[in-house]
N, C-alpha and C positions, 0 to 999 in steps of 0.2 A: 216565822211564815214564809219568808221570802227565799229562805234556802231550799223550800220544796217546789220552787218555780221552775217549771218545765216548758219549753217553747213548743214541744209536740203536744203535751197536754192542752196547752192553752189554744193552740190550732184547732185540736180535735175538739174540745169543748165549743169553741168559737163556731165552727161549721155546723156542728149539730143543732145548736141554738138557732144560727142564722136559717137552717132547714125548718125548724120548728115555727119559729118567729114568721117565717116568708114574707118579710117586709115589703119585697119587690113585687111578690104575686099579689098583696094588699094594695097596691098603687091604684088600680081603678076605684077600690072602694075609698081611698084616702081622698081621691079627685072629687067623688060625689060629695063627700061629706063637707069637702072644700067649697063646693058649688052651694051646697045647702046652707052652711054657716057663715061663708063669706071668709073666713079665717080659721087657722087651725093653730092653736098654742103649741107650737112643736118642742120647745123648751120644756113646758111643763110635761107635756104627755112622754117625752123622753126620760125624764128625771123621774117621774112617777113609776113608769114602767120598769127602771133599773132598781127603784128602792123597792118595789114588790118583789123582784126576782131575787135581789139579796138578801131581804128580809125573809123570805120562805126560805132560802138556801139554809140559814142558820136557827129559824124557829119553826119550820115546816114539821120536824119530825116531833117536837114538844105539842105542837097542835093537834098531829095526829094521835099521839098517846093520850092528851087530855079528851077526845072524843073516841078513843077505845079502837083505833084502827091502825093497823100495823102498815110499815113502809111498802111492804111487798103488795098489799091488797090495793093499796093507793096507786102504786106503780101500774098495776094491773088494770085498774080504772082509767088511769091516765093513757096508758097504752089503746085502750077502746076508744077514747077520746080522739086520741091522735089518729087512729086508724080511721075514724069517721070523717076527720076532717080531710085526711088524704084522699079519702073516697070523692069527696066533693069537689076536691082540686083536680083529680084525675078525671072524672065522669063529667064534670061540669054540671053537677047537681046540687039542690039546696037541701040538706037534711035538717039542719039546725037553723030555725027562724029567728032573724035578730029582731029584737025588740026596737022600737022607735028612740033613737039617740037623743038624750037630754042636752050633751054638750059635745064640744069637738076637741077634748084635751084627755081629761082623765077617762071618761067614759063617752064612746067606745073604743078610742083608739089604744091609751095606756092598757085599760082591762075592759073587753077582753082579747081586742085586735092583737096587741103586742105581748103582753104578760097574761095570756088566758090559761085556762085548766091544761092544756097540752105542755105549754112553755114552763108554768111552776112545776108540774111532774117532772118533765125533762132535767130542770134545774135540780130537783131533789134526787133524782136517780143518777146523774152525775156524780153526785158526792159519794157514791158507793164506789167508784172507779178511779176518780182524780182527786187532788188535793185542792181546797178551797182557795187558794191563791190563784190556781189556774183556772178555776170556773168564773171566779170574780174578774179575772182579766178578760173572760170571754164575753162577759155580762157587758162590762164596759165598753169593749169593742163593737159589740152588736147595738148597744145603746148609741153609740157615735154615729154608726151606720144609718141606725133608723132616724135619728135627727136630721141626716144629710137627705134621707129619702124624703121626710115629711117637709123639709124645706123646699125641695126640687121636684116633689111629686107631678105637679104639671109638664115640667120639662122633661122628664123621663118618661111620660105617657106619651108624648109628643115624638121622642126621640126613638123610643124603642117601638112603639105601635102596639095597636091591640093584639094582633097576631104573636107577636114575639113575646108579650106578657102572657099570652095563653099558653104559649109551648114552655115558657120558664115554670109557669104555674104547674104544670102536668109533672115537669122534670122534679121539681121540689115534691110533689105529690108522692112520686116514687120512691124518694128518698125517705118521706115521713113514713111511709107504709113499711118499709123495711125498718125503720127505727120503732114503729109501732109493734111489729113482729118480734124483733129481737127483746123488747122492753117485756112484753107478754110471755114470751118462752122463759126468759131470764127468771122473772119474779115467780111465774108459775111453778118452775122446777124447785125453786127455794122454798115456797109455799108447801108443796107436795111432799118434799123431804123433811120438813119441819113436823107436818103431820104424820107422816109414816115414822119418824123416830119416836113422836110422843106417843 
């Protein structure tokens, strides 16, 4: 497996996942959860999100086959989810109404804040382009960064300020929008060619 390691692939996978997870843009949410619950279990949340992403990387296809959904259709659905998330980030609107959080570790931080539908879809989509080892490295690097952000959320908010966080959120929103469009067009083209050939 390690013979397929590529620094370039790892860097690309890391940056794509970083944009999708958008943990920096989620700092205000994390701070509000910290105020609500008093304490966030950073280690638990980071490890749970890493486990979810790596597990979905390897068994995502099997789950989809079991429920009778092909990867391209799932990727298109994920692209739509990413598109909606990106619109929320860019326009500052709330399309998806979050339910009341029951805890501040697994739910809602590990899932769906970090390893949500968009992240899991992107993880699975990356497998079509990159070797597993490089995606795993990207996941681990993002998990370490997520852990650091969770540990120092209040400090980051104070240092960056609300205005800077909003700008970052919009920048990552545009990156996500581009990823969503690329995911949609690539997978729609594959689905279309499959049906035409059929």
